[in-house]
Each structure stands twice: as C-alpha cells, then as structure tokens.
N, CA and C atoms as an extended XYZ file, in Angstrom:
276
Properties=species:S:1:pos:R:3:atomname:S:1:resname:S:1:resid:I:1 pbc="F F F"
N        46.931      -16.892       99.994 N   UNK     1
C        45.792      -16.413      100.755 CA  UNK     1
C        46.290      -15.606      101.962 C   UNK     1
N        45.642      -14.479      102.230 N   UNK     2
C        46.051      -13.633      103.347 CA  UNK     2
C        45.668      -14.280      104.676 C   UNK     2
N        46.454      -13.973      105.690 N   UNK     3
C        46.149      -14.483      107.022 CA  UNK     3
C        44.881      -13.827      107.540 C   UNK     3
N        44.089      -14.593      108.238 N   UNK     4
C        42.862      -14.082      108.831 CA  UNK     4
C        43.223      -13.198      110.031 C   UNK     4
N        42.511      -12.097      110.171 N   UNK     5
C        42.733      -11.197      111.305 CA  UNK     5
C        42.079      -11.837      112.535 C   UNK     5
N        42.828      -11.995      113.623 N   UNK     6
C        42.238      -12.601      114.827 CA  UNK     6
C        41.041      -11.783      115.335 C   UNK     6
N        39.996      -12.471      115.744 N   UNK     7
C        38.781      -11.813      116.229 CA  UNK     7
C        39.080      -10.901      117.419 C   UNK     7
N        40.032      -11.282      118.260 N   UNK     8
C        40.347      -10.440      119.425 CA  UNK     8
C        40.900       -9.081      118.994 C   UNK     8
N        41.639       -9.039      117.892 N   UNK     9
C        42.149       -7.766      117.367 CA  UNK     9
C        40.989       -6.937      116.827 C   UNK     9
N        40.092       -7.568      116.085 N   UNK    10
C        38.920       -6.868      115.547 CA  UNK    10
C        38.095       -6.283      116.688 C   UNK    10
N        37.876       -7.064      117.742 N   UNK    11
C        37.095       -6.604      118.895 CA  UNK    11
C        37.765       -5.411      119.579 C   UNK    11
N        39.083       -5.459      119.731 N   UNK    12
C        39.808       -4.347      120.354 CA  UNK    12
C        39.735       -3.098      119.495 C   UNK    12
N        39.886       -3.273      118.198 N   UNK    13
C        39.845       -2.136      117.273 CA  UNK    13
C        38.457       -1.482      117.289 C   UNK    13
N        37.411       -2.295      117.394 N   UNK    14
C        36.047       -1.756      117.430 CA  UNK    14
C        35.823       -0.861      118.647 C   UNK    14
N        36.645       -1.028      119.681 N   UNK    15
C        36.515       -0.207      120.884 CA  UNK    15
C        37.296        1.102      120.813 C   UNK    15
N        38.054        1.318      119.738 N   UNK    16
C        38.741        2.598      119.566 CA  UNK    16
C        37.665        3.660      119.376 C   UNK    16
N        37.702        4.681      120.194 N   UNK    17
C        36.655        5.695      120.164 CA  UNK    17
C        36.696        6.502      118.869 C   UNK    17
N        35.555        6.570      118.233 N   UNK    18
C        35.422        7.288      116.969 CA  UNK    18
C        35.732        8.773      117.114 C   UNK    18
N        35.558        9.319      118.302 N   UNK    19
C        35.796       10.759      118.474 CA  UNK    19
C        37.253       11.160      118.265 C   UNK    19
N        38.163       10.207      118.237 N   UNK    20
C        39.572       10.501      117.925 CA  UNK    20
C        39.730       11.028      116.503 C   UNK    20
N        38.752       10.747      115.650 N   UNK    21
C        38.845       11.069      114.231 CA  UNK    21
C        37.842       12.133      113.791 C   UNK    21
N        37.133       12.711      114.758 N   UNK    22
C        36.108       13.697      114.436 CA  UNK    22
C        36.529       15.094      114.872 C   UNK    22
N        36.035       16.121      114.176 N   UNK    23
C        36.315       17.496      114.586 CA  UNK    23
C        35.513       17.817      115.854 C   UNK    23
N        35.706       18.999      116.420 N   UNK    24
C        34.888       19.359      117.581 CA  UNK    24
C        33.391       19.273      117.239 C   UNK    24
N        32.618       18.744      118.176 N   UNK    25
C        31.195       18.578      117.908 CA  UNK    25
C        30.485       19.921      117.896 C   UNK    25
N        29.372       19.966      117.183 N   UNK    26
C        28.578       21.182      117.062 CA  UNK    26
C        27.496       21.255      118.125 C   UNK    26
N        26.934       20.113      118.466 N   UNK    27
C        25.939       20.093      119.537 CA  UNK    27
C        25.848       18.703      120.136 C   UNK    27
N        25.332       18.666      121.361 N   UNK    28
C        25.157       17.404      122.074 CA  UNK    28
C        23.702       17.346      122.521 C   UNK    28
N        23.027       16.241      122.170 N   UNK    29
C        21.634       16.059      122.547 CA  UNK    29
C        21.474       14.640      123.080 C   UNK    29
N        20.981       14.531      124.293 N   UNK    30
C        20.710       13.223      124.916 CA  UNK    30
C        21.897       12.271      124.843 C   UNK    30
N        23.097       12.794      125.079 N   UNK    31
C        24.290       11.953      125.122 CA  UNK    31
C        24.884       11.610      123.769 C   UNK    31
N        24.277       12.114      122.707 N   UNK    32
C        24.793       11.873      121.358 CA  UNK    32
C        25.381       13.175      120.823 C   UNK    32
N        26.428       13.058      120.019 N   UNK    33
C        27.136       14.216      119.499 CA  UNK    33
C        26.845       14.390      118.010 C   UNK    33
N        26.655       15.638      117.611 N   UNK    34
C        26.319       15.947      116.216 CA  UNK    34
C        27.409       16.810      115.593 C   UNK    34
N        27.740       16.474      114.358 N   UNK    35
C        28.824       17.122      113.620 CA  UNK    35
C        28.354       17.410      112.197 C   UNK    35
N        29.140       18.233      111.502 N   UNK    36
C        28.968       18.325      110.055 CA  UNK    36
C        29.539       17.031      109.496 C   UNK    36
N        28.840       16.442      108.549 N   UNK    37
C        29.242       15.142      108.015 CA  UNK    37
C        30.555       15.240      107.245 C   UNK    37
N        31.516       14.363      107.537 N   UNK    38
C        32.785       14.374      106.812 CA  UNK    38
C        32.683       13.766      105.409 C   UNK    38
N        31.511       13.186      105.074 N   UNK    39
C        31.346       12.531      103.790 CA  UNK    39
C        30.676       13.404      102.732 C   UNK    39
N        30.090       14.510      103.158 N   UNK    40
C        29.434       15.416      102.209 CA  UNK    40
C        29.340       16.812      102.821 C   UNK    40
N        29.071       17.784      101.979 N   UNK    41
C        28.871       19.159      102.455 CA  UNK    41
C        27.506       19.238      103.126 C   UNK    41
N        27.453       19.875      104.282 N   UNK    42
C        26.143       20.160      104.860 CA  UNK    42
C        26.205       21.406      105.711 C   UNK    42
N        25.103       22.108      105.769 N   UNK    43
C        25.032       23.363      106.535 CA  UNK    43
C        24.724       23.108      108.004 C   UNK    43
N        23.937       22.096      108.237 N   UNK    44
C        23.540       21.753      109.606 CA  UNK    44
C        24.165       20.417      109.993 C   UNK    44
N        24.515       20.266      111.251 N   UNK    45
C        25.107       18.999      111.692 CA  UNK    45
C        24.153       17.823      111.459 C   UNK    45
N        24.499       16.950      110.532 N   UNK    46
C        23.642       15.805      110.204 CA  UNK    46
C        24.296       14.477      110.585 C   UNK    46
N        25.524       14.532      111.071 N   UNK    47
C        26.298       13.337      111.399 CA  UNK    47
C        26.248       13.139      112.908 C   UNK    47
N        25.711       12.000      113.338 N   UNK    48
C        25.560       11.716      114.761 CA  UNK    48
C        26.491       10.592      115.173 C   UNK    48
N        27.157       10.785      116.302 N   UNK    49
C        27.985        9.744      116.908 CA  UNK    49
C        27.441        9.448      118.294 C   UNK    49
N        27.227        8.162      118.579 N   UNK    50
C        26.754        7.713      119.881 CA  UNK    50
C        27.929        7.079      120.620 C   UNK    50
N        28.474        7.756      121.648 N   UNK    51
C        29.640        7.209      122.348 CA  UNK    51
C        29.352        5.903      123.084 C   UNK    51
N        28.096        5.669      123.437 N   UNK    52
C        27.763        4.439      124.153 CA  UNK    52
C        27.952        3.210      123.260 C   UNK    52
N        27.520        3.312      122.019 N   UNK    53
C        27.661        2.186      121.088 CA  UNK    53
C        28.877        2.338      120.175 C   UNK    53
N        29.455        3.539      120.144 N   UNK    54
C        30.590        3.882      119.280 CA  UNK    54
C        30.226        3.695      117.800 C   UNK    54
N        28.972        4.011      117.468 N   UNK    55
C        28.483        3.945      116.097 CA  UNK    55
C        28.109        5.345      115.620 C   UNK    55
N        28.113        5.510      114.302 N   UNK    56
C        27.742        6.791      113.714 CA  UNK    56
C        26.612        6.588      112.709 C   UNK    56
N        25.918        7.689      112.419 N   UNK    57
C        24.900        7.692      111.365 CA  UNK    57
C        24.774        9.113      110.832 C   UNK    57
N        24.716        9.236      109.509 N   UNK    58
C        24.454       10.534      108.898 CA  UNK    58
C        22.998       10.558      108.453 C   UNK    58
N        22.295       11.599      108.870 N   UNK    59
C        20.895       11.754      108.522 CA  UNK    59
C        20.714       12.616      107.275 C   UNK    59
N        21.822       13.000      106.659 N   UNK    60
C        21.753       13.838      105.464 CA  UNK    60
C        21.082       13.122      104.302 C   UNK    60
N        20.277       13.864      103.558 N   UNK    61
C        19.603       13.310      102.389 CA  UNK    61
C        20.661       12.871      101.382 C   UNK    61
N        20.572       11.649      100.952 N   UNK    62
C        21.514       11.128       99.972 CA  UNK    62
C        22.783       10.535      100.573 C   UNK    62
N        23.040       10.735      101.845 N   UNK    63
C        24.243       10.193      102.467 CA  UNK    63
C        23.895        8.900      103.200 C   UNK    63
N        23.251        9.034      104.346 N   UNK    64
C        22.790        7.898      105.139 CA  UNK    64
C        23.886        6.906      105.516 C   UNK    64
N        25.155        7.349      105.522 N   UNK    65
C        26.239        6.438      105.931 CA  UNK    65
C        26.096        6.138      107.419 C   UNK    65
N        26.472        4.933      107.794 N   UNK    66
C        26.388        4.529      109.194 CA  UNK    66
C        27.332        3.355      109.429 C   UNK    66
N        27.645        3.133      110.690 N   UNK    67
C        28.494        1.997      111.027 CA  UNK    67
C        29.325        2.236      112.259 C   UNK    67
N        30.391        1.462      112.378 N   UNK    68
C        31.298        1.561      113.516 CA  UNK    68
C        32.589        2.250      113.088 C   UNK    68
N        33.559        2.267      113.961 N   UNK    69
C        34.817        2.968      113.678 CA  UNK    69
C        35.554        2.351      112.481 C   UNK    69
N        35.435        1.050      112.312 N   UNK    70
C        36.093        0.397      111.172 CA  UNK    70
C        35.459        0.876      109.868 C   UNK    70
N        34.138        0.866      109.821 N   UNK    71
C        33.425        1.351      108.640 CA  UNK    71
C        33.761        2.809      108.363 C   UNK    71
N        33.839        3.604      109.413 N   UNK    72
C        34.152        5.028      109.258 CA  UNK    72
C        35.499        5.214      108.565 C   UNK    72
N        36.523        4.524      109.038 N   UNK    73
C        37.861        4.642      108.439 CA  UNK    73
C        37.855        4.104      107.006 C   UNK    73
N        37.161        3.008      106.773 N   UNK    74
C        37.076        2.462      105.417 CA  UNK    74
C        36.444        3.467      104.460 C   UNK    74
N        35.338        4.065      104.870 N   UNK    75
C        34.625        5.032      104.025 CA  UNK    75
C        35.421        6.326      103.841 C   UNK    75
N        35.941        6.846      104.934 N   UNK    76
C        36.626        8.135      104.885 CA  UNK    76
C        37.922        8.064      104.092 C   UNK    76
N        38.645        6.969      104.232 N   UNK    77
C        39.965        6.840      103.604 CA  UNK    77
C        39.968        5.963      102.354 C   UNK    77
N        38.816        5.421      101.989 N   UNK    78
C        38.709        4.521      100.833 CA  UNK    78
C        39.728        3.386      100.908 C   UNK    78
N        39.699        2.684      102.041 N   UNK    79
C        40.613        1.562      102.259 CA  UNK    79
C        39.807        0.292      102.522 C   UNK    79
N        40.485       -0.839      102.445 N   UNK    80
C        39.855       -2.135      102.702 CA  UNK    80
C        39.680       -2.355      104.208 C   UNK    80
N        38.931       -3.394      104.532 N   UNK    81
C        38.737       -3.784      105.926 CA  UNK    81
C        40.090       -4.031      106.595 C   UNK    81
N        40.935       -4.813      105.945 N   UNK    82
C        42.261       -5.127      106.496 CA  UNK    82
C        43.086       -3.854      106.714 C   UNK    82
N        43.068       -2.948      105.760 N   UNK    83
C        43.834       -1.702      105.895 CA  UNK    83
C        43.295       -0.847      107.040 C   UNK    83
N        41.975       -0.825      107.201 N   UNK    84
C        41.376       -0.077      108.308 CA  UNK    84
C        41.794       -0.672      109.649 C   UNK    84
N        41.784       -1.994      109.745 N   UNK    85
C        42.208       -2.666      110.984 CA  UNK    85
C        43.668       -2.337      111.284 C   UNK    85
N        44.519       -2.427      110.291 N   UNK    86
C        45.947       -2.122      110.476 CA  UNK    86
C        46.136       -0.677      110.950 C   UNK    86
N        45.403        0.244      110.370 N   UNK    87
C        45.491        1.639      110.770 CA  UNK    87
C        45.019        1.815      112.226 C   UNK    87
N        43.886        1.225      112.555 N   UNK    88
C        43.301        1.407      113.885 CA  UNK    88
C        44.071        0.685      114.987 C   UNK    88
N        44.874       -0.312      114.635 N   UNK    89
C        45.668       -1.023      115.648 CA  UNK    89
C        46.616       -0.081      116.383 C   UNK    89
N        46.979        1.031      115.767 N   UNK    90
C        47.851        2.015      116.432 CA  UNK    90
C        47.186        2.630      117.662 C   UNK    90
N        45.873        2.548      117.733 N   UNK    91
C        45.126        3.215      118.799 CA  UNK    91
C        44.675        2.276      119.911 C   UNK    91
N        45.089        0.987      119.842 N   UNK    92
C        44.659        0.064      120.916 CA  UNK    92
C        45.822       -0.166      121.879 C   UNK    92
C-alpha cells in the first residue's frame, strides 16, 4: 500500500498559484483572468482563473472543466493525484 500524502503537503500544494502554468491572459474582468482554454480549441477566452480562490472554470460548451491547481495538473497532464502532488511540490 502506498504511503498517504500528509495533509500539510496537500494544503501547501493547493496554494501554488495556477498562473504559473497559464499563458498570458487575454482579459481581466472584476479581478478574474480569462484565457483560451488549454483543454480544447476556442476562439474566445472561455477559461477563467480566480486568483483569490486559485480555482479555474471553463465556460466552453462541452468542456466545463473546473477545479484547483491539483485538478488542473491532473487534467492537463493526464496524471494521478499523487503524481500531480509530486510535480507541484517543486513549487512550494
């Protein structure tokens, strides 16, 4: 059985700013940043990142991906939770 990841590590990793992994933003509205979604092709910025909560959401039809920095790395890189944590530990 694999060792459990300590909650303090998970909490620290969740605070890694998602903007480290995003391209330059296309627009900023009310403190939220909008980008072209990295998960699908889109013409208009449909991917929103909220720096206050460090969560993202894609408003694109058929995409609707959302979550925190851990979820983002898991989805973008097709890796497990543990692999995402290991990757993000470099940034804490």
